[in-house]
C-alpha positions as CSV (number, residue, x, y, z in Angstrom):
1,M,-35.4,46.0,3.9
2,V,-34.2,43.3,1.7
3,H,-36.5,44.5,-1.1
4,S,-35.2,48.1,-0.7
5,L,-31.5,47.1,-0.8
6,N,-32.1,45.0,-3.8
7,G,-33.8,48.0,-5.5
8,Q,-30.7,50.1,-4.8
9,G,-28.4,47.5,-6.4
10,R,-27.1,46.8,-3.0
11,H,-27.3,43.0,-3.5
12,E,-24.5,41.9,-1.1
13,E,-26.2,43.7,1.7
14,A,-29.6,42.5,0.8
15,L,-28.3,38.9,0.9
16,T,-26.7,39.4,4.2
17,E,-29.9,40.9,5.5
18,A,-32.0,38.0,4.0
19,R,-29.7,35.4,5.5
20,K,-30.0,36.9,9.0
21,S,-33.7,37.1,9.0
22,A,-34.7,34.1,6.7
23,P,-36.6,31.3,8.7
24,A,-36.2,27.6,7.7
25,Y,-37.9,26.6,4.5
26,G,-41.5,25.6,4.6
27,Q,-44.2,28.1,5.0
28,G,-41.6,30.7,5.8
29,G,-39.9,30.1,2.5
30,A,-42.9,31.5,0.7
31,D,-42.3,34.9,2.2
32,A,-40.5,37.8,0.6
33,I,-37.2,37.1,2.4
34,G,-36.7,34.0,0.2
35,L,-37.7,35.9,-2.8
36,G,-35.3,38.7,-1.8
37,A,-32.4,36.4,-1.3
38,A,-32.9,34.9,-4.8
39,T,-33.1,38.4,-6.2
40,A,-29.8,39.3,-4.4
41,L,-28.1,36.1,-5.6
42,H,-29.3,36.9,-9.2
43,G,-27.9,40.5,-8.8
44,L,-24.6,39.2,-7.7
45,G,-24.3,36.9,-10.8
46,H,-24.8,33.6,-8.9
47,R,-27.3,32.2,-11.3
48,A,-27.4,28.6,-10.3
49,E,-27.8,29.6,-6.6
50,A,-30.5,32.2,-7.5
51,E,-32.4,29.6,-9.6
52,A,-32.3,27.1,-6.8
53,E,-33.5,29.5,-4.2
54,A,-36.3,30.9,-6.5
55,R,-37.5,27.3,-7.2
56,Q,-37.7,26.6,-3.6
57,V,-39.6,29.8,-3.0
58,L,-41.9,29.0,-5.8
59,A,-42.6,25.5,-4.5
60,D,-43.3,27.0,-1.1
61,C,-45.6,29.6,-2.7
62,E,-47.6,27.0,-4.6
63,K,-47.9,24.9,-1.4
64,Y,-48.8,27.6,1.1
65,L,-50.3,30.6,-1.0
66,P,-53.5,30.7,-2.9
67,P,-53.2,30.4,-6.8
68,G,-52.4,33.7,-8.5
69,H,-50.7,35.2,-5.5
70,R,-48.5,38.2,-6.2
71,R,-45.4,36.5,-4.7
72,T,-45.9,33.5,-6.9
73,Q,-46.0,35.8,-9.9
74,Q,-42.9,37.7,-8.8
75,T,-41.1,34.5,-8.4
76,H,-42.1,33.3,-11.9
77,Q,-40.9,36.6,-13.2
78,L,-37.6,36.3,-11.4
79,L,-37.1,32.7,-12.8
80,A,-37.8,34.1,-16.3
81,R,-35.1,36.8,-15.9
82,I,-32.6,34.2,-14.5
83,T,-33.3,32.0,-17.5
84,I,-33.0,34.8,-20.0
85,D,-29.7,36.0,-18.4
86,S,-28.3,32.5,-18.5
87,L,-28.9,32.4,-22.4
88,G,-26.8,35.6,-22.9
């Protein structure tokens, strides 16, 4: 649901949904909910919060998922977009 809402540009709703269903960090932070929350924050223009969330997701991905996992790649891509947007 979070991914779908973000895809529709409904970032506020996506963030609300992510916060409702997000488990505590750790292995759960490596799931799509954390990435969805970071994406929503980025979409809302909260660059610093989005970057912090994405970095936490990335750390969890690297800890709990195998190298080259799709979610790790997606998180790297999001961090690149956040960085590029902050330069503009």
